N, C-alpha and C positions, 0 to 999 in steps of 0.2 A: 418210580421213575418209568418213562414211556418210552420205546424206543420206532421210530416210524421210518418207513424204506419205501422210496420213490421208485415207481416204474412208467415206462410208455412216453419216454421225449424221445424227440428225435427232429429230422429234414421234412418240413412238410412247403408245399408250394401255396402261395395266396390261394383262398377260398376253400383250401382243403380242411380235413379232419384229423382229428388227433385226440385218443383216450388217455389220461394220467391214473393211475392206479397209487392207492398208499394204503401199505398195511401197518396196523398198530399190532405192537408187543409190549409187555409187561404190565404195568397196574393200570389196564385198560378200562377198569370197573368205573373209574373216577374220570373218564375223559367226558368232558359235559360236550364240547365243541369240537369239531375237526374241521379242517377246509384246507386253501389254499393260495398261496401268495405269491408275489413271483417280483423279481428285481431284474430289472433291465441294464445293460450296463451304463454306468454313469448316473444311474436314479437309485433312488430309495426303494428298500421292498414294500409293496402296495400290497393291500388286501384285492384278491381274486373273487372268492366266495367262500363261505361257511356254512356250516348246517349243525344245529342242534342236536342232543339225541332224543328232542321230540321232534324234530324235523323243520323247526323254525329256518328258515334259508335269508340268505343276506349276500346280494352279489352288487358287484362295483359298476359303476354308470356303463361303462365300456364294455362291457362283458354280457350285460344283458339282453336276453335273447340269442345270444350265440353261444355262452356256456351253460352246461348245466352239472349241478352237483348232486351226487347220491351218496347213500351212507347205507352199507350192512352193518348194522348192529351186534349181529348173530355173527358176521364173520372178523367184525373189528377193521372194515376196509371203511375206505372214500372215492370215489372216483369222479373226473372232472371230465366230462364230453363237451369236445370243444368241437365247433365247426364255424365255418366261414372264417377261418381264419385269416390273420391280417399281417403283415411286416412287422405293424408296432406291436404284434404281441408275442414279438421273442424276445425269450427272457428265460431266465433260471427259476424254477416252478418248486415252490417248496411246500411240501405236509405241512401242517399246523395240527397239533392237538393242546386244548386248553384242560387242565385240572384247578379249578378253582381260578386263581390269578396267575397261575403259573403256565408259559407258555413251551410247548416242546417241540423241536424241528426235525425234521427229515434234512437229508444231506443235498436234497435238490437233484432235480432232472432237468437238464435242458432241452427246449424249443427254439427251433430256429424256423421260421417263416421264412421263404425266400424262391424265387424262381431261378 
């Protein structure tokens, strides 16, 4: 089992920045990939960014150039630095950890981009 806890969400104005953090605990030695997904009201959950244990990253096209994922394998954390935020980035952001074919999820943190 893996437990994931997010932090860092909140209200930010368009064009602003925010940093999300996720701490993993439990059977973390098996975590191959960690990352972030988001779900906006009325929409399906979508991938934002992921990073494997060897550093391979994957970003959604909508966030490329604005969001940066980083991972500290020693601390078992994964962060998401978000800049140039847009109203359409408003969503609940979920931390994700993958062990083999099993996905683990945090409870989510709300990011609201509004003036």
